[in-house]
C-alpha positions in Angstrom: -0.1 0.0 0.0 2.8 2.4 0.9 4.4 2.0 -2.5 1.1 2.7 -4.4 0.7 5.8 -2.3 4.3 6.9 -3.1 3.7 6.4 -6.8 0.4 8.3 -6.6 2.1 11.2 -4.9 5.0 11.1 -7.4 2.6 11.3 -10.3 0.9 14.3 -8.7 4.3 15.9 -8.3 5.1 15.4 -12.0 1.8 16.8 -13.0 2.1 19.8 -10.8 5.7 20.4 -11.9 4.5 20.8 -15.5 1.9 23.5 -14.5 4.4 25.8 -12.9 1.5 27.2 -10.8 1.8 25.3 -7.6 5.4 24.7 -6.8 4.8 24.5 -3.0 2.6 21.4 -3.8 5.4 20.1 -6.1 7.8 20.1 -3.1 5.1 18.7 -0.9 4.1 15.8 -3.0 7.9 15.0 -3.8 8.4 14.8 0.0 5.3 12.7 0.7 6.2 10.4 -2.1 9.7 9.9 -0.6 8.2 9.3 2.8 6.1 6.5 1.5 8.8 5.1 -0.6 11.3 4.9 2.3 8.7 3.5 4.6 7.9 0.8 2.1 11.6 0.1 1.8 12.1 0.0 5.6 9.2 -2.2 6.7 8.9 -4.9 7.8 11.6 -3.9 10.3 13.3 -6.1 12.9 14.3 -4.1 16.0 15.3 -5.6 19.4 14.1 -9.1 18.5 10.7 -7.9 17.3 9.4 -7.4 13.8 7.2 -4.4 12.9 5.2 -4.6 9.8 4.6 -1.0 9.4 5.9 2.4 10.5 2.8 3.3 12.7 3.1 0.1 14.7 6.8 0.6 15.2 6.3 4.3 16.2 3.5 3.4 18.6 5.3 0.4 20.3 8.9 1.6 20.2 9.2 5.3 20.1 6.0 6.9 21.4 6.5 5.4 25.0 10.3 5.9 24.8 10.4 9.6 24.0 7.0 11.4 23.8 8.6 14.4 22.1 9.9 12.4 19.0 7.6 13.2 16.0 6.8 10.8 13.2 8.8 12.9 10.8 11.9 12.9 13.1 11.6 9.2 13.6 11.5 8.6 9.8 14.6 10.8 9.3 16.5 8.7 11.9 15.4 5.4 10.4 16.5 6.6 6.9 19.8 7.8 8.3 20.5 4.6 10.1 19.0 2.1 7.6 19.2 3.8 4.1 22.2 6.1 4.5 22.5 6.6 0.6 18.9 8.2 0.7 19.5 10.3 3.9 20.6 13.5 2.3 17.9 13.4 -0.4 15.2 12.7 2.2 16.4 15.3 4.7 16.4 17.9 1.9 12.9 17.0 0.9 11.6 17.0 4.4 13.2 20.5 5.1 12.0 21.9 1.7 8.5 20.7 2.4 8.3 22.2 5.8 9.7 25.5 4.6 7.5 25.5 1.4 4.2 24.5 2.8 4.3 25.8 6.3 6.5 29.0 6.1 6.4 30.3 2.6 4.1 29.0 -0.1 5.9 31.0 -2.8 8.5 28.4 -4.3 10.8 29.1 -7.2 10.8 26.8 -10.3 14.4 25.9 -9.4 13.4 24.7 -5.9 10.5 22.7 -7.4 12.8 21.1 -10.0 15.3 20.3 -7.2 12.6 18.7 -5.3 11.7 16.4 -8.2 15.4 15.7 -8.8 16.0 14.7 -5.2 13.1 12.3 -5.3 14.6 10.8 -8.4 18.1 10.4 -6.8 16.5 8.9 -3.6 14.6 6.3 -5.6 17.9 5.2 -7.3 18.9 3.8 -3.9 15.8 1.7 -3.2 15.6 -2.0 -3.9 11.9 -2.7 -3.5 
């Protein structure tokens, strides 16, 4: 399911990129596509002798009780850094760009929108599933 969601967001990203009207959404859809691609790649995940089938179960059972201040985004960044190091810089760039583009300033340049799409393309090159 995660991979289908990732592909759906990626297709929206490409469609929006061609319009040149909604660059904030290009960045946002690129990030959320990356999020679903990496979660698909990471799970199921074995951790401390337990296997977790999806991110939400892992987050609820392992991280939520351990550190109540950890966000799901921060947890995903750490999982990517630890388990998919070749994807880490691309994922982090997309995360930071999304947070800036959607929540701080919706006016995004064509250059940044293209960079978001390119970072997604590069991230995907390091995934197996």
